[in-house]
C-alpha positions in Angstrom: 58.8 135.7 75.0 57.1 138.0 77.0 57.1 142.3 76.7 58.8 142.7 79.8 61.8 140.3 78.9 61.8 142.1 75.1 61.9 145.3 76.6 64.7 144.5 79.1 66.7 142.8 76.3 66.5 146.1 74.3 67.4 148.3 76.8 69.7 146.6 78.9 71.3 143.4 77.1 71.5 145.0 73.8 73.7 148.3 73.9 76.5 146.0 76.2 76.4 143.6 73.5 76.9 146.4 70.3 79.8 148.0 72.8 81.8 144.1 72.7 80.9 144.0 69.1 83.0 146.9 68.6 85.7 145.7 69.8 87.7 149.2 69.6 88.0 149.7 73.4 90.9 148.0 76.0 90.9 145.0 77.6 89.9 146.7 80.5 86.3 148.1 78.8 85.7 144.8 77.6 86.4 143.2 81.3 84.1 146.3 82.6 81.2 145.7 79.9 81.4 141.7 80.3 80.9 142.4 84.1 77.9 144.8 83.5 76.3 142.4 80.9 76.8 139.2 83.5 75.1 141.6 86.0 72.5 142.8 83.6 71.2 139.2 82.7 71.4 137.6 86.3 69.3 140.5 86.8 66.8 140.0 83.9 66.7 136.1 84.6 68.1 135.4 81.6 71.2 133.4 82.6 70.4 129.4 81.6 69.0 127.7 78.7 65.7 128.7 78.5 66.6 132.4 77.4 65.3 132.7 73.9 68.0 134.8 72.3 70.8 133.0 74.4 72.3 131.9 70.9 72.5 135.6 70.0 74.3 136.4 72.8 76.8 133.4 72.6 78.0 133.9 69.3 79.2 137.4 70.6 80.9 135.9 73.2 82.8 133.6 71.1 84.2 136.1 68.7 86.1 137.3 71.7 87.4 134.2 72.8 90.4 134.6 70.3 91.2 137.7 71.8 94.8 136.6 73.9 93.4 138.1 77.3 93.2 136.3 80.1 91.7 138.4 82.2 88.9 139.3 79.4 88.8 135.2 78.8 87.9 134.7 82.8 84.9 137.2 82.4 83.7 135.2 78.9 84.1 131.6 80.7 82.1 132.5 83.6 79.2 133.9 81.2 79.1 130.8 79.0 79.4 128.5 81.9 76.1 130.6 83.3 74.3 129.9 80.3 74.3 126.2 80.5 75.9 125.2 77.3 76.1 121.7 76.3 78.0 119.8 73.8 81.3 121.2 71.7 80.4 124.3 73.1 80.6 123.2 76.6 84.0 121.5 75.8 85.2 124.6 74.5 84.6 126.4 77.4 85.9 124.1 79.8 89.0 124.4 77.3 89.2 127.9 78.2 88.6 127.5 81.6 91.9 125.5 82.1 93.7 127.4 79.9 93.0 130.1 82.0 93.1 128.2 85.7 96.7 126.7 85.1 98.6 129.5 85.0 99.1 130.4 88.5 99.3 134.2 88.1 95.3 134.2 86.8 94.7 132.6 90.7 94.4 135.7 92.3 91.3 137.1 89.8 90.0 133.5 90.0 89.3 134.0 93.7 86.9 137.1 93.0 84.9 135.3 90.7 82.4 132.6 90.5 84.1 130.7 88.3 85.1 127.7 90.1 81.7 127.6 91.1 80.3 127.1 87.5 82.6 124.4 87.0 81.4 122.1 90.1 78.1 122.9 88.5 79.1 121.2 85.5 80.2 118.3 87.1 76.8 117.7 89.4 74.5 118.7 86.5 75.8 117.5 83.1 75.8 114.0 81.9 79.3 112.2 82.6 79.2 109.8 79.6 78.4 112.2 76.5 80.3 115.1 78.2 83.4 113.1 79.4 85.9 114.9 77.4 84.8 118.4 78.6 84.7 116.8 82.0 88.5 116.2 81.6 89.0 120.0 81.0 86.8 121.0 83.7 88.3 118.4 86.2 92.0 119.9 85.2 91.1 123.1 85.6 89.7 122.6 89.0 93.2 120.7 90.0 95.5 123.3 88.8 93.3 125.7 91.8 94.4 123.1 94.7 97.3 125.4 94.8 95.8 128.2 96.0 95.0 127.7 99.8 92.1 129.9 99.5 90.4 128.1 96.2 91.0 124.9 97.6 89.2 125.1 100.5 86.7 126.8 99.1 86.2 124.0 96.5 85.7 121.3 99.5 83.5 123.7 100.9 81.4 123.8 97.9 81.7 119.6 98.3 84.0 119.2 95.3 85.1 116.3 97.5 82.0 114.2 97.6 81.6 115.0 93.9 84.6 113.4 92.8 84.1 110.7 94.9 80.6 110.2 93.2 81.9 110.5 89.8 84.6 108.0 90.4 81.6 106.1 91.9 79.8 106.5 88.3 83.1 105.6 86.5 83.3 102.4 88.4 79.8 101.4 86.9 80.6 101.2 83.7 81.4 98.1 82.6 84.7 97.4 80.8 83.2 96.2 77.3 81.5 99.2 77.2 82.5 101.8 74.7 82.7 104.4 77.0 85.0 102.4 79.6 88.1 103.6 77.8 87.4 106.9 77.1 86.7 107.5 81.1 90.3 106.4 81.8 91.7 110.4 81.0 88.8 111.3 83.6 89.9 109.0 86.1 93.3 110.2 86.1 92.2 113.7 86.3 90.0 112.8 89.4 92.4 110.8 90.9 95.2 113.5 90.5 92.5 116.3 92.1 92.2 114.0 95.3 95.4 113.6 95.4 96.2 117.4 95.8 93.3 117.6 98.2 94.5 115.0 100.4 97.1 116.7 101.7 94.3 119.2 103.2 92.8 118.0 106.6 89.3 119.2 105.9 89.1 117.4 102.7 90.5 114.2 104.0 88.0 114.6 106.7 85.3 114.6 103.9 87.5 111.6 102.1 86.7 109.5 104.9 83.3 110.7 105.9 81.6 109.7 102.5 83.5 106.1 102.4 86.5 107.2 99.7 88.3 104.2 100.6 86.3 101.5 99.1 85.9 103.5 95.5 89.1 104.3 94.8 90.2 100.3 95.7 87.3 99.7 93.0 88.4 102.0 90.7 92.2 100.3 91.0 91.2 97.3 90.8 88.8 97.8 87.6 91.7 99.8 86.2 94.5 98.0 86.6 96.2 97.6 83.3 96.0 101.8 83.5 99.6 102.5 84.8 98.5 106.1 84.9 95.3 105.3 86.9 96.8 103.3 89.3 100.0 105.8 89.6 97.6 108.5 91.2 95.3 106.3 92.8 98.2 104.3 94.9 99.5 108.1 95.7 96.2 108.8 97.0 96.3 105.4 99.1 99.9 106.2 100.0 99.3 109.7 101.5 96.0 108.3 103.3 97.7 105.3 104.9 99.6 107.3 107.1 96.7 107.8 108.8 95.5 105.2 111.0 91.7 105.8 110.3 92.5 105.2 106.8 94.6 102.3 107.4 91.5 100.8 108.8 89.1 101.6 106.0 92.1 100.1 103.8 92.2 96.8 106.2 88.4 96.3 106.2 88.4 96.7 102.2 89.1 92.3 102.1 90.6 92.4 98.7 93.1 95.1 99.3 95.9 92.7 100.0 95.3 90.7 96.6 95.0 94.1 94.8 98.1 95.1 96.1 99.8 92.1 95.3 98.3 91.9 91.8 99.7 95.7 91.3 103.1 94.5 92.1 103.7 91.3 90.3 102.0 93.4 87.1 103.5 97.0 87.6 107.3 95.5 88.6 109.3 97.8 86.8 106.9 100.9 87.8 109.2 102.3 90.3 107.2 105.1 91.2 104.3 102.7 91.6 106.0 100.0 93.4 107.7 102.2 96.1 104.1 103.4 97.1 102.2 100.4 97.2 105.1 98.6 99.1 104.8 101.8 101.2 101.1 101.4 102.0 101.6 97.9 103.2 104.3 98.9 105.5 101.8 101.5 106.8 99.3 98.5 107.1 101.2 95.8 108.5 102.8 98.7 111.5 100.2 98.5 113.9 97.8 95.3 113.6 98.7 91.8 113.6 95.0 91.4 111.5 96.7 92.8 108.8 100.1 90.8 109.2 98.0 88.1 108.8 95.8 88.9 106.0 98.9 89.8 104.0 100.9 86.4 105.0 98.1 84.3 103.8 97.6 85.6 100.8 99.2 83.3 98.0 102.5 84.1 97.0 102.7 87.2 99.1 106.4 86.0 100.5 107.4 85.2 96.9 106.2 88.2 95.6 108.2 90.7 98.1 111.1 88.8 97.2 111.2 88.8 93.8 110.7 92.5 94.3 113.9 92.7 96.6 115.9 90.7 93.8 114.4 92.8 91.1 115.3 96.3 92.9 118.5 95.0 94.6 119.8 94.7 91.3 118.6 97.7 89.7 120.3 99.3 92.8 123.5 97.3 91.8 123.7 98.2 88.1 122.6 102.1 89.6 125.9 102.2 91.3 128.1 100.8 88.0 126.1 103.0 85.6 126.9 106.1 88.2 130.3 105.1 88.7 130.8 104.8 85.1 130.2 108.6 84.7 127.2 108.0 81.9 125.2 111.1 83.9 123.8 111.9 86.5 120.4 110.7 85.4 120.9 107.3 86.9 121.5 108.8 90.5 117.7 109.4 90.4 116.9 105.6 89.8 119.8 104.6 92.2 117.6 106.2 95.0 114.5 105.0 94.0 115.7 101.3 93.9 117.5 101.8 97.1 114.4 103.3 98.8 112.0 100.4 97.2 114.4 98.0 99.1 114.2 100.2 102.2 110.6 99.8 102.0 110.4 96.2 101.2 112.4 95.2 104.4 110.0 97.5 106.3 107.6 94.9 105.3 109.2 91.9 106.1 110.5 93.9 109.9 106.6 94.1 110.5 105.4 90.8 109.4 108.5 89.1 111.5 106.7 91.0 114.5 103.8 88.6 114.5 104.8 85.2 116.4 103.7 82.3 113.6 104.9 84.9 110.5 107.9 85.6 112.1 108.8 82.2 112.8 107.6 81.0 109.2 109.9 83.8 108.0 112.9 82.8 110.0 112.6 79.4 108.4 112.4 81.1 104.7 115.8 81.1 103.6 115.5 83.7 100.5 114.4 86.0 102.7 117.2 85.6 105.1 119.9 85.7 102.5 118.4 88.7 100.8 118.8 90.3 104.3 122.6 88.9 104.8 122.9 90.2 101.1 122.6 93.9 102.6 124.7 93.6 105.1 127.5 91.7 102.7 127.3 94.5 100.2 126.0 97.7 101.7 127.9 100.0 104.1 125.9 101.8 106.5 128.1 104.8 105.8 126.6 104.5 102.3 123.3 103.2 103.2 122.4 103.9 106.7 118.6 103.3 106.6 118.7 100.0 104.2 121.8 98.3 106.5 119.9 99.4 109.8 116.5 98.1 108.5 118.0 95.0 107.4 120.0 94.4 110.4 116.1 95.4 112.7 114.9 92.6 110.3 117.3 89.7 111.4 117.0 91.1 114.8 113.2 90.3 114.9 113.7 86.4 112.9 116.5 85.8 115.1 114.4 85.8 118.2 112.2 82.8 116.7 114.1 79.6 118.2 112.3 76.9 114.9 113.5 74.1 113.7 115.2 74.3 110.5 115.9 78.2 111.0 117.8 80.0 108.2 119.2 82.6 110.8 120.3 80.1 113.2 122.1 77.8 110.2 123.5 80.5 108.7 124.4 82.6 112.5 128.1 82.6 112.1 128.3 84.1 109.0 125.6 86.8 110.1 127.8 87.3 112.8 130.7 88.1 110.6 128.6 90.6 109.0 127.6 92.3 112.1 131.1 92.8 112.7 130.9 95.7 110.2 128.3 97.3 112.1 129.5 97.2 115.4 133.0 99.1 114.4 131.1 101.9 112.6 130.2 105.3 114.2 126.8 105.1 113.7 125.4 104.1 116.9 122.3 102.7 115.9 123.8 100.5 113.7 125.9 99.5 116.3 122.5 99.0 119.0 121.2 97.1 116.0 124.1 94.7 116.0 124.1 94.3 119.6 120.7 93.1 120.0 121.0 90.7 117.0 124.1 89.5 118.9 121.9 89.3 121.8 119.5 86.4 120.4 122.5 84.8 118.4 124.4 84.4 121.4 122.0 81.7 122.9 124.3 79.1 120.6 127.2 78.2 121.9 128.9 78.4 118.8 128.2 82.5 118.6 129.2 82.6 122.4 132.3 81.4 120.9 133.0 83.2 118.2 132.1 86.4 120.6 135.1 85.2 122.8 137.4 84.4 120.2 137.0 88.1 118.4 137.1 89.7 121.6 133.8 91.2 121.3 132.9 91.1 124.6 135.4 94.0 125.4 133.2 96.0 123.2 129.6 95.0 125.1 131.8 96.0 128.2 132.6 99.5 126.9 129.2 99.7 125.8 127.7 99.8 130.0 129.6 103.3 129.9 127.1 104.7 127.7 124.4 105.4 130.4 121.8 104.8 128.0 119.1 102.9 128.7 119.2 101.5 124.8 122.6 100.9 124.8 123.1 99.0 127.8 120.0 96.8 128.0 121.1 94.7 125.1 124.9 94.8 125.7 123.9 93.5 129.3 121.7 90.6 127.1 124.8 89.8 125.4 126.8 89.5 128.9 124.3 87.3 130.8 123.9 84.6 127.7 127.5 84.5 128.0 127.8 83.7 131.5 125.9 80.6 131.0 129.4 79.6 129.9 131.2 78.3 133.0 134.5 78.6 131.4 133.7 82.1 129.9 132.6 84.1 133.1 136.6 85.0 134.0 136.0 87.6 131.1 133.8 90.1 133.2 137.1 90.7 135.3 138.3 92.1 132.4 138.0 96.0 131.2 136.2 96.2 134.7 133.5 94.5 133.8 131.8 93.7 137.0 132.4 97.3 138.3 130.4 98.6 135.6 127.4 96.5 135.6 127.1 97.5 139.1 127.4 101.2 138.0 124.6 100.3 135.5 122.3 99.2 138.3 123.4 102.0 140.4 122.4 104.2 137.5 119.2 102.8 136.5 118.0 100.8 139.5 113.9 101.7 140.1 113.9 103.6 137.0 114.3 100.1 134.7 113.6 97.1 136.4 113.8 95.5 133.6 117.8 96.1 133.2 118.1 95.8 136.8 116.8 92.1 136.4 119.2 91.2 133.9 122.2 92.9 135.5 121.6 90.8 138.7 120.8 87.5 136.4 124.7 88.5 134.9 125.8 88.5 138.2 124.1 85.5 139.6 125.8 83.5 137.0 129.3 84.8 137.2 129.3 84.3 141.4 127.8 80.8 140.9 131.2 79.1 141.8 132.3 81.6 144.3 134.3 80.5 147.3 135.2 84.3 148.5 133.2 87.4 147.4 136.6 89.2 147.5 137.8 87.3 144.5 134.5 87.5 142.9 133.6 91.2 143.0 136.9 92.8 144.0 136.2 95.9 146.0 133.2 96.6 144.9 131.3 94.0 147.2 130.2 96.4 149.9 128.8 98.7 147.3 127.0 96.1 145.7 125.5 94.8 149.1 124.1 98.2 150.1 122.7 98.7 146.5 120.8 95.2 146.5 119.5 96.1 150.2 118.2 99.4 149.0 116.4 98.3 145.8 115.4 95.3 147.9 113.0 97.5 150.1 109.3 97.4 149.5 109.2 101.1 148.8 112.0 101.7 146.5 110.1 100.5 143.1 107.2 103.4 144.1 109.9 106.3 143.7 109.7 106.9 140.1 106.6 107.6 138.4 103.6 109.2 139.7 101.4 107.4 137.3 99.4 104.8 139.5 98.8 102.6 136.3 102.5 102.7 135.4 103.6 102.3 139.7 101.3 99.1 139.5 102.9 97.5 136.6 106.3 98.3 137.9 105.4 96.9 141.4 104.3 93.9 139.5 107.6 93.2 137.6 109.5 94.1 140.6 107.6 91.4 142.6 108.1 89.0 140.1 110.7 89.3 138.0 113.4 91.7 139.9 112.8 90.4 143.4 113.9 86.7 143.4 117.1 86.8 141.6 118.1 90.1 144.0 117.4 88.4 147.3 119.3 85.0 145.6 122.3 87.2 144.6 122.1 88.8 148.0 122.4 86.0 150.4 124.8 84.3 148.4 127.0 87.4 148.7 126.0 87.7 152.6 126.9 83.9 152.9 130.4 84.3 151.6 130.8 87.7 153.0 132.8 88.6 155.9 132.1 91.2 158.2 
């Protein structure tokens, strides 16, 4: 110790320590003394481990820790951390920091101190394994600060995200047989919980993406697959991140992520919060990517896992209803909603998979899958379980598109049609549209066309043409087109003003929707196949239809409804290849029978 340092100690530091030892002043006086002490230590370059009288200083500070004052504890913790303590001293000061930080009322005073800086320094500089318990409290203290925006942005700026990911990497490198493996589970939970809190922030997500967090999280998930708490928190992070395309792409690049998620579903099937989020992630992964659909589907037992989960949660849902109706308390209401949410997200995964041609064809022939979807339509009402029922109908619609041998949808199509009647009769327009779409696919089969006629469903389809809504008119017109395939069913279009409504639709949508216009012309073409006189066929609408077809077949008409050149080009192609041929044939037919 040099003479200069000795002089500084006796003249600047020691008087402050004596003031603190007296403990006669107010809390404000003690806090002020601590502020002066920190400034003096900093000025004298006495912060850190090299200062020889450090133990004397720390002894005085530790005697003050028992005073029940968060502002004072904050000042003490900052100085103790600045002295670079280790071992039990580090553990105790980290516990003290956590005690201060978990009280949100203290965040205002924490903002004006450098406690966060010192806590982050601990994580950067101290040994992970020997200080693992201190790290738990240190990270927990930092996590407590994420609820305050200014502190959250400060920690991101100080590199907290990168550091947490780096710590997770270090933990991942510790082998399962190592004595520290199980001890570090608690720290991993705190790290993951903190990263989940940070993931709500755009700057933090940018750092997570840039530092390659996804492979690290997946590796931790695989290594700790038996630790429910670690898995739950990591899955929460991935659930949040998977709502963004760039993270979905990063996840898809982890070749083992699908087998990992399926393993988690099998291992923790009754852990509802974990299952819910894993299924949500799978739904996000398969929402836009054929490659992701293929990767998930080809994993051994993937469909069996999904159907098994469906059965488990469907039963849980039914039991939840029984418990709730039995009046055994409101606690089951939460279970019911989570079980139903799992079912909704499971069906979303199946719907996404069914978009892929070969996978959709395979699922259409998978009786367990179709049976479960139909069960939803049997047991649930759209008023009580709107999203669940509509998602089930959407998935059945996707599967009904595939005309495959031994299709479970086609082989149970009459029963499905019966269930769809409930949706058609509901007041929920989205459910009605989904039911109509399914009928559009199923009505390619004669037994369903007979069913539609017997149950007078065709009247409902004609009525829907009045909606002036393309999403409603298009599937309704598709059903009517399929019905006109059968010669003995065509006369129905004269009922309920069907012909007039089709012509009105053609007039309303015309160049704005060549697809729908083409569908209408095909329906009128089938309907008029055996006409002898146009007057008896189209009643009083013949002249209107002639004028309309003539106008729509004008070479320039299809360019009127769009400014975008790419859309114009697309419209011209569809007009030339699809609409024009059938419209010209229809026009010729009418003109050949028309009396001028």
